[in-house]
TORPA-333010 format. One record per residue: x, y, z of N, C-alpha, C, O in turn; residue in one letter. Coordinates in steps of 0.2 Angstrom, whole numbers, plus 5000, padded with zeros to 4 digits. Atoms other than C-alpha are relative to their C-alpha. Example, Ala and Ser with C-alpha at 12.3 -4.5 7.8 and 13.67 -1.06 7.14 Angstrom:
<rs>
500449945000506249785039500450065000500950055003A 499649944999506849955036499650055003499950115004S 
</rs>
This chain:
<rs>
500550045002505749104887499350035003499350045009X 500749984998503849154888499649945002499749894998X 500450064998502749034898499350025001499250075003X 500749994998500849014900500049995007500249955011X 500150004992500349054918499449965002499049995005X 500650044998499248914921500349935003500949915001X 499850064998499348744930499449954999498949965002X 500650045001498248604923499949955006500449935009X 500250054994497348494936499749944996499149954993X 500350065002497048314931499449985004499449985010X 500650024996495248264935500049945003500449895001X 500050064996494948134948499749944996499349954991X 500150065003494747954943499249994999499049964994X 500750025000492847944947499650064998499050064999X 500449945002492348124941499749994993500049994988X 500450005006490948124928499950074998499550105001X 500149935002491048284918499350014997499150074996X 500749995003489248254912499550005005498950005004X 500550014995488448244929499850085002499950124998X 500349934998487548394938500550045004500250095007X 499549964996489148464946500050074997500150084991X 500049935002489148654945500650024997501250005000X 499449985003490348734934500350055005500050095008X 499749964995491648824945500050084998500150125002X 500149935002491448984934499350035003499350085005X 500749984997489648984942500250015008499750035011X 499849994993490648994959500450075000500250115004X 499649954999492049114956499750074997499950125000X 500249935003491149244945499550035004499550095005X 500549974995489649274957500450025006500350075009X 499649994994490949264971500350075000500450115005X 499749935000491849424965499550064999499750114997X 500549955000490149514964499750024993499550084993X 500349985006489549514946499350015000499050044995X 500750005000487749494951499850085001499250094999X 500249934999487749684956500050044993499450064992X 500149975006488149754938499449974996499150004992X 500450035004487049624930499350025001498850014997X 500649984999485549684939499850064996499250074995X 500149945004485749844930500149994993500150044989X 500050015007485949764913500750014998500850014992X 499349995002487849784913500349934999500449905004X 499850075002488649634904500650004996500849954993X 499450005005490149694894499850024993500350024989X 500249995007489149734878500450064998500450125001X 499649945003490149854867500750005001501050054999X 499350004998491849814875500449954996500149894996X 499650045004493249734865500649985004501050035006X 499550034995494449624875500549964996500349914993X 499450035003496149574867500249945004500449955010X 499750064997496749394872500649984997500549954991X 499450025003498549374868500249935003500449935009X 500050074997498749184870500149954995500549974990X 499950055005498649024860499450004995499349954992X 500649995005497149084850499349985005499449985011X 500750024997495249044854499649954996499649964990X 500550045004494148904849499350035000498950025004X 500649965001492749004842499449954998498949974996X 500550055002491848844838499649975007499149945007X 500350024993491448814857499450045000499350094999X 500649975000489648844860499950065004499550105004X 500049954995490048964874500450064997500350125000X 499549955003491249064863499950014992500350024989X 500250025007490349034846500150064995499850124997X 500049955006490749134830500650034999500950065004X 499449965002492149214821499850054995499450044990X 500249945004491949384813499650055003499450045009X 500349954997490949534816499349985004499150015008X 500650024996489349434821500149955005499749935008X 499950054995490249314832500350025006500350085007X 499749984994490949314849500850024999501050075002X 499349985002492749324842500050044994500050024988X 500149965006492649474831500650024996500550054991X 499449995003494449484826500649975003500549935008X 499450024997496249454830500549984994500450014989X 499550015005497749384821500449945002500549935008X 499650064999498749224819500750014999500950014993X 499349985001500549264822500449944999501049944997X 499650065002501049084820500049984993500449954990X 500250015007500249054803499750054997499150064997X 500349955003500049204793499449984995499549934992X 500650025004498349204784499549955003499049945000X 500550054997497549074795499650045006499950085009X 500449974994496249114808500349985007500649935007X 499650024994496849114826499649955004499449965010X 500350064996496048944831500549975005501149975004X 499650034994496648874848500149934999499649894999X 499950075000497448704846500349975007500449925007X 499750024994498148704864499450005006499449955010X 500549994995496648764875500150055005499650085008X 499949954995497448894886499650064998499350095003X 500449945002496749044876499349995001499050045003X 500750014999495048964876499850005007499350035009X 500250004992495048944895500050075002499650095006X 499949934998495649124897499450044998499050085001X 500649965003494249194885499449985003498950025004X 500650024997492949084894499950045006499350065008X 500149974993493249164911499850074998499450105002X 500249935002493149334902499350014998498950055000X 500649995004491649314891499649944998499249954993X 500450055002490949144890499250025001499050055005X 500749985000489049154886499649944997499449944992X 500350065002488248984886499849965007499649995011X 500050044994488248844899500450035005500250045011X 499649974996489648934907499950084999499850104993X 500149935001489449124910500750035003500850035009X 499449964998491049234910499850065004499250085005X 500149944996491249394920499650054996499250094998X 500349965004490749494905499749974994500049974988X 500250055005489649374894499950034993499950004988X 500149975006489249504881500550044997500550074991X 499449975003490949574878500249964994500149904993X 499750035006491849534862500749995001501150025004X 499350024999493549444860500450024994500150004988X 499549995005495049494849500549955002500849955007X 499650054999496049334848500750014996500750014990X 499349995003497949354845500449945002500649935008X 499650074999498849184843500750014999501050034994X 499349995000500649194848500449945002501049945002X 499750064998500949014853499549944997498949954997X 500450065002500448844845499949955005499349935006X 500150064995500748724859500050025007499949985012X 500149984993500748834874500749995004500750025010X 499450014996502548784879500450065000500750085006X 499649945000503448944874499850044994499450024989X 500249965005503249094863500550065000500850085005X 499549945001504449234856499750065003499150085002X 500349944998504349394865499950054995499550104995X 500249965006504349474848499350004998499050054996X 500750015002502649404845499650035005499050055003X 500449974995502049464861499950084999499450114999X 500049935002502549644856499650014994499250064994X 500449995006501749624839499349995001498950034999X 500750014999500149564846499750065004499250085003X 500249944997500049714858499950064995499450094996X 500149945005500349834844499449994995499150034993X 500650015004499049744833499350015004498950045001X 500649994996497849754848499850085000499350105000X 500149935001498149944848499750024994499250064994X 500349985006497849954830499349984999498950024996X 500750035001496249854831499550035006498950015006X 500449964995495649974845499749965005499149965007X 500350044994495449854859499950055006500350105007X 500149964994494749924875500449975006500650015011X 499650044995495649794886500449954997500349924992X 499550055002497149684884500149955006500349985011X 499850054995497349524894500649964997500649934992X 499450045002499049444894500149955006500449975011X 499950064995499049274904500649964998500649904998X 499450035001500849234899500650055002500450115002X 499549954998502549304904500649965001500749905000X 499350024998504349284909500250015007499950065010X 499849994993505149274926500650055001501050045006X 499549955000506249414922499850064996499250064993X 500249945003506149594915500249994992500749974990X 499950005007505949604896499850074997499250094997X 500149935002506149784890499550014994499250064994X 500549995006505249764873499349995002498950035000X 500750014998503749694881499750055004499250085004X 500249944995503749824895499850064996499350104997X 500149945004503849964882499449994996499050044995X 500650015004502449884871499450015005498950045003X 500549994995501349884887499950075001499350105002X 500049934998501750064891499750044994499350084995X 500349975006501250114873499349995000498950034998X 500750025000499550024875499750055005499150075004X 500349964995499250114891500050084998499550114999X 500149935002499650284883499550014995499350074994X 500649995005498350244870499349995003498849975000X 500650014996497050224884499749935000499149935001X 500350074999496950034884500249985007500749995009X 499950034994496749944900500349945000500149894996X 499650065001498049814902500149965006500249985012X 500050044995497949664913500549944999500549914994X 499550055001499349544916500049955006499849975012X 499950054995499549384926500650005004501250025001X 499449994996500749384940500549954999501149964999X 499550065001501549214936499849955006499549965011X 500150064995501549044945500749985003500849925003X 499350014998503349054952500050015008500550015011X 500049994993502749074970500249945004500349895001X 500149944996502849074985500650055001500550095006X 499449964999504549144984499950084998499550094994X 500149935002504749334984500450024994500849994992X 499749985006505249434969500049964994500449954990X 500150055005504549304957499650034994499449994990X 500449975005503549424946500450024994500950064996X 499649975006504249454928499650044996499050064997X 500349965005503749544912499449964997499549904996X 500249935000502449604908499750025007499550085008X 500349984994501849594926500450055004500150085009X 499649954996503249704932499850074998500050125001X 500149935003502549854921499650045005499150025008X 500349954995502150004932499350014999498950015004X 500649985001500550044924499549954999498949964999X 500550065001499749874920499849985007500149995012X 500350034994498649794933500249925000500049884996X 499750074999499549634939499649965005499549995010X 500550044996498449494946500349945002500649904999X 499850074997498949354958499349965001498849995000X 500550055000497849204962499849995007500249975011X 500250034993496749164977499649944998499549914992X 500450065001495549014979499350034997499350084995X 500649985004493749014973499550035004499550095006X 500549974995492249034984499949955006500349905006X 500050044994491748965001499949934999500249885003X 500250075001490948804995500549964996500549904996X 499550035004492448764984500750025002501250014998X 499449984998493848824994500349975007500450015012X 499650044994494448695007500750014998500949974993X 499349985001496248755007500449955004500349945010X 499650044997497648635011500750045000500950064994X 499349985000499448695016500449955003500249925008X 499550054997500948585019500750035000500950064995X 499349984999502648625025500449945002500249915007X 499550054998504048495026500750035001501050064997X 499449974999505548555035500050074998500550104996X 500149925001504848735034500050024992500050084991X 500149995008504748715014499349994999499049935000X 500750015002502948745007500049964994500449964990X 500250045006502148624995499350014998498950035002X 500649995003500648634984499649945001499849894998X 500450064999499248514990499350024999499150084999X 500849995001497348494986499749955004499849895004X 500450054996496148424998499549964996499349984991X 500550055004495148274992499350015002499250035008X 500749994999493248284991499849955005500049895005X 500150044995492648215007500450025007500250005012X 499649984995494048285018499650065004499350105001X 500349944996493448405032500650045003501250025003X 499549954998494348555039500249985007499949945010X 499750024994495448545054500050075004500050125002X 500049954996495348655069500750035002500850095003X 499349985000497248665070500449954996500249904994X 499550045004498748605060500249935003500249925009X 499750064998499348425061500750004999501050024994X 499349995001501148425065500349935002500249915008X 499750064999502148265064500549994995500750034991X 499550025005503448175054499649964994499149944995X 500350045005503048095037500449944999501049934999X 499850075002503247915033499849974994499249994992X 500250025007503247835016499649935001499949895005X 500450064999501947695015499849974993499249944992X 500150045006502047624997499450034996499350094995X 500649985003500347624989499450005004498950025003X 500550004995499447625005499549945001499049945004X 500350064999498947445004500149975008500650005011X 500050034993498647345021500749975000501149985005X 499450035000500247245016500650055000501150035003X 499549955000501247405013500150035007500750055008X 499949974993500947465031500149955005500249975011X 499850054995501347305039500750005002501150014997X 499350004998502947305049500350075000500950085002X 499749934999503147495049499550045005498950035005X 500449974995502547605063499850074998500250124997X 500249945003501447745056499550045005499250095003X 500449974995500547785072500250085001500750105002X 499949934999500247975074500450044994500650094995X 499649975005501248005058499550034994498950024994X 500349985007500748095041500349954995500949944994X 499750055005500847955028500050024993499550064991X 499949995007501447975010499949944996500349894997X 500150065004500847854997499950024993499850084991X 500149985007500847844978499349984998499049945000X 500750015003499247854968500049934996500549914994X 500050065004498647694960500249945004500249935010X 499850074998499347514962500649984996500750004991X 499450035003500847414958499749934996500149904993X 500450065003499547274952499650034994499150074995X 500449985006498947304934499349995000499149935002X 500750015000497047334933499750005007499150005008X 500350004993496847344952499750075002500150125000X 500349934998495647484958500150015007499749995011X 499849994993496447544973499750075002500150125001X 500349944999495247684977500350045006500650025010X 499749964994495747834988499749995006500049995012X 500350024993494447785001500349945003500449935009X 499750064997495347615003500750025003500950005008X 499349984997497047705005499950045007500250035011X 500149974994496247815018499849965006500049975011X 500250054994495447675028500649965002500649955008X 499450044998497047575028500450045004500750025009X 499549964996498047725034499750025007500150025012X 500349984994496747775047500049945005500249945011X 499950074996496747585053500749995003500749975009X 499350014997498647595055500250055005500750055008X 499849954995498547745066500350074997500550115001X 499849945002499047885054499550065001498950055002X 500449944999498448065057499850034994499350074994X 500249975006498348115039500449964994500849924995X 499750035006498748055021500150054995499750094993X 499849975006499648125006500149954995500449914995X 500050055006499348044989500450044995500150094992X 499749975006500648094976499849964993499749904993X 500250025006500248074958500549944997501149954998X 499650055004500847924947500250024993500449984989X 499849975006501048034932500150085001499850105006X 499949934999501548214929499350045002498850024999X 500649954999500348354936499749985007499849935010X 500350004994499248374951499249984998499049984992X 500750025001497448304953499550015005499850025011X 500549994995495848324962499749935002499349904997X 500350074999495348164971499450005004499250055007X 500650004997493748104979500049945004500149885002X 500050064995493547994995499349975000499249915001X 500750035000491647974994499750004993499750054990X 500250025006490947894979499549945000499449915005X 500550055000489647764973500349935001499949885002X 499750064999490947624975500249985007500549935008X 499750014994491347644993499549955004498949945002X 500450054997490747505005499550045005499650105007X 500549974996489147545015500250025007500649995010X 499949984994489347655030500750035000500950065006X 499349975000491147715025499950085001499550114998X 499949924998491647895032500750015001501049975004X 499349994999493347965030500150025007499750065010X 499849994993494247975047500650055000500750085006X 499449954999495848075043500050044993499750024988X 500049965006496148215031500549974994501049944996X 499650035006496848165013500150064995499650094993X 499949955005497648285001500449974994500849914995X 499650035006498448254984500650054998500550115000X 499449965002500148324977500249974994500149924992X 499850035007500948314960500649965001500949955007X 499550055000502248184956500750025002501050005006X 499449974999503748294956500150015007500650005010X 499949984993503448364973499949945005500349945010X 500050064996502948194980500649965001500849945006X 499350035000504548114975500550045004501050015007X 499649964996505448254982500049995008500449995011X 500150014993504648234999500249935002500549925007X 499850074999504948044998500850005001501049965005X 499250004999506848084996500250035007500650015010X 499849964994506848215010499949965007500349965011X 500250034994505948105023500549935002500349905006X 499650054999507347975022500450015007500649975011X 499749984993508148075037499450025004498950015003X 500449974995507348165051499650064996499850094992X 500449955004505848275045499550025005499349995010X 500549974996504548385053499550034995499750084991X 500549975005502948425043499450035004499250015009X 500749974998501348535046499550004995499750034989X 500650005005499748505037499450035003499250015008X 500649964998498248615038499550004995499650014989X 500550005005496548605030499550055003499350045009X 500549954997495348755032499650034994499950034988X 500349965005494048855022500250075000500150115005X 499849935001494649015015500050024993500650014990X 499949995007494249074998500450064998500750064992X 499549945001495349235000500749985002501050025005X 499450024999496849135003500550004994500249974989X 499649995006498249174991500349934998500749905003X 499850075002498749014981500750005001501150055000X 499350014999500448944985500450014993500950044994X 499649995006500948954966500050074998500450094994X 500149945003500449134964500750045001500950045007X 499449964999502049244961499950065004499450095005X 500049954995502549374974500450064997500950054993X 499649955000503249544974500650005005500749945008X 500049945004504249654976500350004993500749954992X 499649995006504849704959500450075000500850074995X 499749935000505349884963499950035007499450025010X 500149974994505649984979499550074999499450105004X 500449945001504550124971499349994998498950044998X 500750015001502850044967499949925003500349885004X 500250064997501849894973499749954995499449974990X 500350065004501549724964500049945004500449935008X 500650005005500449624962499650065002499650095008X 500449954999499149754961499449985004499150015009X 500550034997497749644967500049924999500449904995X 500150075002497149454967499349994999498950035000X 500650025002495749364960499949925000500549895000X 500150075000495049184960500449974994500449994988X 499650035006496349074950500149935002500549904999X 499950074998496148904959499449964998498949985001X 500650045001495048764953499550034996498950024997X 500549965004494248864939499849954995500249924991X 500250045006493148754927499750054995499250074995X 500149955006493148854911499949964994500049904993X 500150035006492848824893500749974997501250004999X 499450045003494048704884499949984993499349984991X 500150025007494348654866499549954999499449915004X 500550055002493048544857499450005005499249945007X 500650004996491548604867500049975007499549955010X 499950034994492248544883500150055006500150115004X 499949964994492548614901500649975003500649905003X 499450034997494148594911500250035006500250095007X 499749974994494748614929500750034998501149994995X 499349975001496248724929500250055005499750085008X 499849954995497248834940500650044998501050014994X 499549965002498448974938499850075000499250095000X 500149935001498649164938499750024993499450074992X 500349995007498149144920499350015000499050054996X 500750004999496349124926499850065005499250075005X 500149944996496449264939500050064996499550104997X 499949945004496949394927499350014996499150074996X 500649985004495349374915499450025005499050055002X 500549984996494249394930500050085001499550115001X 499949925000494949574931499950034994499650084993X 500249985006494849594913499350014998499150064996X 500750005000493049554913499750065004499250095002X 500349944995492749674928500150074997499750114997X 499849945003493649814918499550014994499250074994X 500549995005492449784904499350025002499050074999X 500649984997490949804915500050075002499550115001X 500049934998491549974922500150044994499850104994X 500049965006491950034904499450014997499250064995X 500749995003490249994898499650055005499250095002X 500449954996489450084913500250075000499850125000X 499749935000490650234912500350014993500950014993X 499749985007490950274893500550065001500350115004X 499549955000492550374891500450005006500850045007X 499650004994493250324908500749984998500949944993X 499350015001495150324908500349945003500049915008X 499850074997496150164911500350015007500249965011X 499849994994496950234926499450015005499550005011X 500649994996495250274933499649935001499449925007X 500250074999494650094930500449975005500249935010X 499550034996496250044939499850025008499949985012X 500249974993495750154954499449975003499449955009X 500650034997494050084956500149935002499849915007X 499950074999494649904955500449995006500349955011X 499550024995496049924967499850035007500050005012X 500249974993495250034981499449975003499249995008X 500650034997493749924983500149935001499649895001X 499950084999494549754986499849985007499750025011X 500150034993494249635000500649985003501149964999X 499450024996495549595013500149934999499649894999X 499850075001496449425011500449985006500950025008X 499650024994497149335026500149925000499849884996X 499850075000497949165030499549965005499049985007X 500450054996497249015040499950035008499550015011X 500049974993497649115057499750075000499850105005X 500249945000496849275052500550064999500350124999X 499549955001498449365048500050024993499949984988X 500149975007498349485033500649984996501249984998X 499550015005499349435018500450074999500050124999X 499649945001500749565014499850034993499550004989X 500149975007500649684999500449974995500149964989X 499650045005501949584991499749934998499849914992X 500350065001500849434992499350014996499149984991X 500649995002499149504988499850074997499250084995X 500249945002499249684983499550045004499550035010X 500549974997497749784987499549965003499149985008X 500450054998496749634990499649964995499849964989X 500350045004495449524982499450044996499150084999X 500549975004494349584967499350005003499149955005X 500750004998492649644972499650044995499650114996X 500349965006491649694956499450045003499350105001X 500649964997490049744966500250065003499950115002X 499849934996490949874977500350054995500250114995X 499749955005491949944962499450034996499550094994X 500549985004490349954952499650065003499450105000X 500449954997489450054965500450065003500150115006X 499549954997490950164969500050064995499950054989X 500049945004491050344962500650045001500750094998X 499449954999492750414969500649974997500849914998X 499450025003494250404959500650035004500650095006X 499449974996495950414969500649984997500749924995X 499350015004497650434961500550025005500550085007X 499950075002498750344965499649965005499449985010X 500450044995497750194972500449965005500149935010X 499550024994499250134982500750044998500850064993X 499449965000500950214985500549985004500449945009X 499450024996502650194992500350075002500450124998X 499749944998503450335003500749985003500949925005X 499350014998505350345007500250065005500250125004X 499849954995505950425023500649975003500849925002X 499350024998507650425032500150035007499750075009X 499949984994508450465048500150085000499950115005X 499949935000508850645042499350034997499350094997X 500649975003507150665033499449955002499249914998X 500550054997505850565044499350024998498849984999X 500749985002504350655036499949984992500350004988X 500250015007503550585020499350034998498950035002X 500649975002502150665010499849974993500249954989X 500350025006500950604997499450044998499050045002X 500649975003499650694986499649954997499849924992X 500550045003498150594982499550054997499250095000X 500549965004497050674968499449965000499349904999X 500650034999495250644970499550034994499650094992X 500549985006493850644956499449965002499449905003X 500650034999492050604958499649994994499650044990X 500450025007491050514944499350035001499050044995X 500749975000489450594951500150075002499550115004X 500049934999490150764954500150025008500150085009X 500049984993490250764973500649975004500849925004X 499450014996491850774984499950025007500450035011X 500249984993490950815000499949945004499949885002X 500150064995490750705016500549954999500449895000X 499550055000492450625014500349995007500650045010X 499750014994493050545030500749964999500749914996X 499350035001494950495032500249975006500250005011X 499750034994495650365044500649974998500849964992X 499350035001497350285046500149945003499949935009X 499850074997497950105049500749994999500949984993X 499350015001499750085052500449995007500149995012X 499650004993501150065065499950065004499850115002X 500149944995500950165081500550055000500450105003X 499449954999502650245079500050054993500550094992X 500049965006502050335063499450065002498850045003X 500549954999501150505066499750024993500150034988X 500349995007499850535052499650065001499250085006X 500549945000498950695047499850014993500249984988X 500349995006497950745032499650064999499450095004X 500449945002497150895023499649994994500049974989X 500450015007495750885010499950074998499550115002X 500149945003495751034999499749994993500149974989X 500350005007494551044984500149924998499849885001X 500050075002495050884974500749975002500949924998X 499450034998496650844983500049985007499750015012X 499950034993497050744999500750005001501149964998X 499349994998498750795006500149955006499849965011X 499950044995499450655016500750015003501250034999X 499349994997500950675029500149955005499649945009X 499950054995501750545039500750015003501250024999X 499449994996503150565052500249935004499849915008X 499850064996504150415058500450015006500950055005X 499749994993504650415076500549955001500449895000X 499550054998506250325083500449984994500550024989X 499550025004507550225074499949934998500349894997X 500150075002506650065069500050004992499450004989X 499950005007507350055051499749944997499749895000X 500350065003506449945039499450024996499350084994X 500649995004504849925028499449995004499349945008X 500650004996503149955035499450014995499450054991X 500649995004501449935028499450035004499450035010X 500549974997499850025031499450014995499550004989X 500649985005498150085024499750075002499750095008X 500449944999497250245022499349994998499249964992X 500750025002495350225022499650064999499650115004X 500549955002494150345014499349985000499249924997X 500750025000492350335018499650064997499650124999X 500449955003491050435007499349974998499349924994X 500750025002489150415006499949925001499649894996X 500150075000489250235012500549954997500549894997X 499550035003490650185001500750005003500950065006X 499350014996492350125008500549994994500549954990X 499550005005493950154998500749995005500850035009X 499450024997495650075004500650024996500649994990X 499449995003497350144999500649975004500850015009X 499450034997498750035004500650044999500750074993X 499449975002500450105006500649965004500549925008X 499450034997502250045010500550065001500650104997X 499549954998503550155019500749965001500849915004X 499350024999505450125017500350055005500450115003X 499749964996506250195032500849985001500949935003X 499350025001508150195029500450055004500350105006X 499549964996509650255039500350064996500450114999X 499749955004510450345025499550034995498950014995X 500549975005509650455011500450034994501050044994X 499749975006509950524994499550054998498950054998X 500349945002509450694988500150024993500650004990X 499949985007509250774971499750074999499250085001X 500249935002509150954965500050014992500549994989X 500149995007508551004948500450074998500350125001X 499749945003509551124937500150004993500549964990X 500050005007509151154919500149934997500549924993X 500050075003508850974915500549955003500749905000X 499450044997510250914926499849985007499550025011X 500150024993510050814943500650005003501149965002X 499450004996511350854956499949965006499449975010X 500150054995511450714969500450015006501050045006X 499750004994511850714987499949945004499349915004X 500150064996512150574999500150015007500650055009X 499949994993511950565018499949945003499649895002X 500150064995512250435031500350025007500850065007X 499749984993512550465050500749985001501050015005X 499350024999514150375049500450014994500150034989X 499549985006515650405037499949954994500049894995X 500150055006515150335020500650024995500950074995X 499450005004516550305007499850004993500250024989X 500150015007515650264991499249994999498949965004X 500750015002513850264983499949994993500250024989X 500250015007513150194967499350025000498850005003X 500749975001511650294961499749984993500049984988X 500450025006510350224949499450054999499050065004X 500549965002509150344940499549974995499849954989X 500550035005507550264932499550044998499250085002X 500649975003506350344920499449965001499449914998X 500650044998504650284927499649994993499249944993X 500450015006503950304909500249944996499849904994X 499850055004505050184900500549955003500749915000X 499550044996506150104913500750004998501149975001X 499349995001507750164906500450025006500150065010X 499649994994509150174919500750034998501050014993X 499449975000510650284921500449995006500049995012X 499750014994511950244934500750045000501050064995X 499449964998513450344942500249995007499849975011X 499750014994514550334956500150065004500250125001X 499949944997514850454970500449995006500449935009X 499550004994516150494984499950065004499650115001X 500149944996516150614998500350074997500150124998X 499649955003517350724988499850024993500150064989X 500149995007516550714971499350024999498849995002X 500749975002515050814964499749954995500049944990X 500350055005513850694955499450024997499050055001X 500649985004512550734942499949964994500349924991X 500250035006511550654928499650054996499150084999X 500449965004510850744913499349964999499349904997X 500750035002508950714910499750034994499850094993X 500249975007508150744893499249994999498950014994X 500750005001506250714897499750015007499949995012X 500349994994505150784910499649945003499349914998X 500450064998504250664921500249985007500650015010X 499950034993504350554937500749964999500749914995X 499450055000506050474941500149975007500050005012X 499950044993506550344954500850005001501249984996X 499350004999508250364962500149955006499849955011X 499850054995509050224971500850005001501250004997X 499349994999510750234980500249945005499849925009X 499750054996511850094987500650035004501150055000X 499549974996512850175001500549965004500349925008X 499550054996514450095007500350045006500650095006X 499749974994514950125025500449945003500149895005X 499650064998516450015030499949944995500049954989X 500150065004516049835024499349994999499149944996X 500750015001514149865024499750054995500050104993X 500449965005512949935011499350015002499049975005X 500649974998511450035014499650034995499950064990X 500449975005509950075003499750075002499650085008X 500349944999509250245001499650014993499849994988X 500549995006507750294989499750075000499750115005X 500349935001506950454982499650004994499849974989X 500449995006505550494970500050074998499950115003X 500049925002505750664960499650014994499749974989X 500449985006504650744947500550054997500550114999X 499649955004505750834934499650044996499250024992X 500349965004505150984926500450064997500250114996X 499649955002506651084921500349984993500850024991X 499750025007507050994904499850064995499250074995X 500149945005507151134891499749964993499949914991X 500350035006506051104875500549994995501050034994X 499550015005507051034861500649965002501049944998X 499450044998508250944872499949924998499349904998X 500050075002508650764866500649975003501249995003X 499550044997509750624873500549994994500349974989X 499550025005511350604863500049934998499949885002X 500150075003511250454852500649965000501249984998X 499450045000512450314856499949944995499449934992X 500050055005512950174844499549955002499249924997X 500550064998511950044854499350025001498949985003X 500749985000510350144854499849994993499150004992X 500250005007510350124835499749934998499949885002X 500250065001509349984827500549954997501149984995X 499450055002510349824823500250004993500850004992X 499850005007510349844804500450064999500950064995X 499649945001511050024806500749995003501250015000X 499450024997512349954818500549964995501149974994X 499650045004512849834805500350044994500850034992X 499849955005512949964791500650045002501150044999X 499549964997514050074802500649955001501249984999X 499550044999515149924806500449984993501049984993X 499750015007515449884787500450064998500950064995X 499749945002515850064784500750015004501250035001X 499450004996517150064798500549964998501149984997X 499550055003517949914791500350024994500950024992X 499849975006518049994774500550055001501050064998X 499649944998518750154781500749975002501250005000X 499450024998520050054790500549974995501149974996X 499650035005520649964775500250044994500850044992X 499849965006520650094761500050075002500350114998X 500049934998520450254770499450044996499150014992X 500449965004519350404764500350064997500850085000X 499749945004519750534751499650065001499050064998X 500449944999519150714755500250054995500850054993X 499849945005519050854742499750065002499250065006X 500349934999518751034744499750034994499950024989X 500449975006517451124734500350074999500150114994X 
</rs>
């Protein structure tokens, strides 16, 4: 099932959407640096961005017009053939607004044009076949960028293949990472695609990024600070106690001193206005250190402590956060026994959102690629409205809009060059304690359009993975360099990584040769960065090293790969998987110490080799990347029955049945 990668936020009870409150697009869009290209008149004009989603409400004043003269210049309705792709759900309109709203709200690329491909009516689910058809139609309609803010939490080979086809047609493809975080390995298709740019979500900007983190018995939960709460210097650590609705009578007879209090939103008395400020005051008077308010209906909400109905002189004394109903009820159940909770509030716009899906997806490349604002985004909504919303669905279109600006500035630029500019110029992201988020959380870092716009150096690849082992402790990586202004001089290279890695490099013409040697036997995965400085511009290339005890080798021979396995102890069995990086197809084979193992390959290109090596009762990983260049022209993979289309398989099955029943009569000429 395909799901939309967003999380609606129910507006606070007292929030008036017609007041002078700034639109959060006016926060997140400048925060990622759009003012830099706009000074030069770069605004996305002439760039066509495909939005594969629930359609777009092109009657919205900020996205107005259908057809060649409108904002939405084309598209297709895959739900109702012959009808225009009007959005009846709102998700696609929200995504399109982040990209190209041009009215009261301003998107990243306000003069870009939208191609709307409607693949879902209600936003709950959509067939993967329709996603594939929409990608193919976007290719046909000559889109420059494709934005896909929906996906599945597993691999879908048809969607992956369609994305690869779009990339081969020089279309820049942006996908949302998903909202299944913070667990690792939670990115699905199309975010798993090697060549697409997969985007996770951070918070917004400094004035709208009071971040709250909550852990109960070491399990994290998603919370939102209420307006009026202030940051903490250190986390509040205590037990959680349930306090009903937070009324004075609810707190009588229970000892809440120095606890974190959990209460339900609203009241058990119909019509009673039990404001959040009253709940906070009652809780503080009872001695609680903090307050959590869970929703009385599905979804999460943004609450407000300070408002026009508070009594004179009221000031919040303890931090208050909101949480959705499902998680609130879960915590209520947990705290029946012993519990330990940690609640922290701090300002950090570059904090990776709790819901943002994490990598890894493969031991051979890094996902997500980067992160962008995706929390508390107030963007265009159906019926000329605006709506607070959160999700990686809204992080991805920030990157799609950024790509439009770079394409407008550099006509003819290749999609992988746009990817390089965006990924090597990001901002670092860190948690409440200054610790950097891992590559699996944040990829290269947070989008910075201003730095990308002013940069001229293309680096391929913009991030990479090295595989070294006890018998091959040296890893090498070639970085190809290209200058958009013709200059490859004055490049300074520095290394940031573990102290037990020896680093060396050599710049020759348009190549940077990297060599790393791992010392000792500290097997595991290690992250680092290679930093290039040129003419005042800084480029960061993150890397991941897999240091394994065993290894797998491969030798090319006329389109055949012959494998070798090594482990310092006696190994008894190995399973080898060979993946074609272009299409994701996988061949597997087993190996033993006495058996020669090989796989035929039928296409030149990069292949990923993964081995599971059995030593006694334990299994050890080993990896290798190899570029195959020995396949002879005209070679083709033997056609298997299950490679055929379904209809052809059916025809063959019928023939087999007939032959089995009546036989075939042969004649000689």
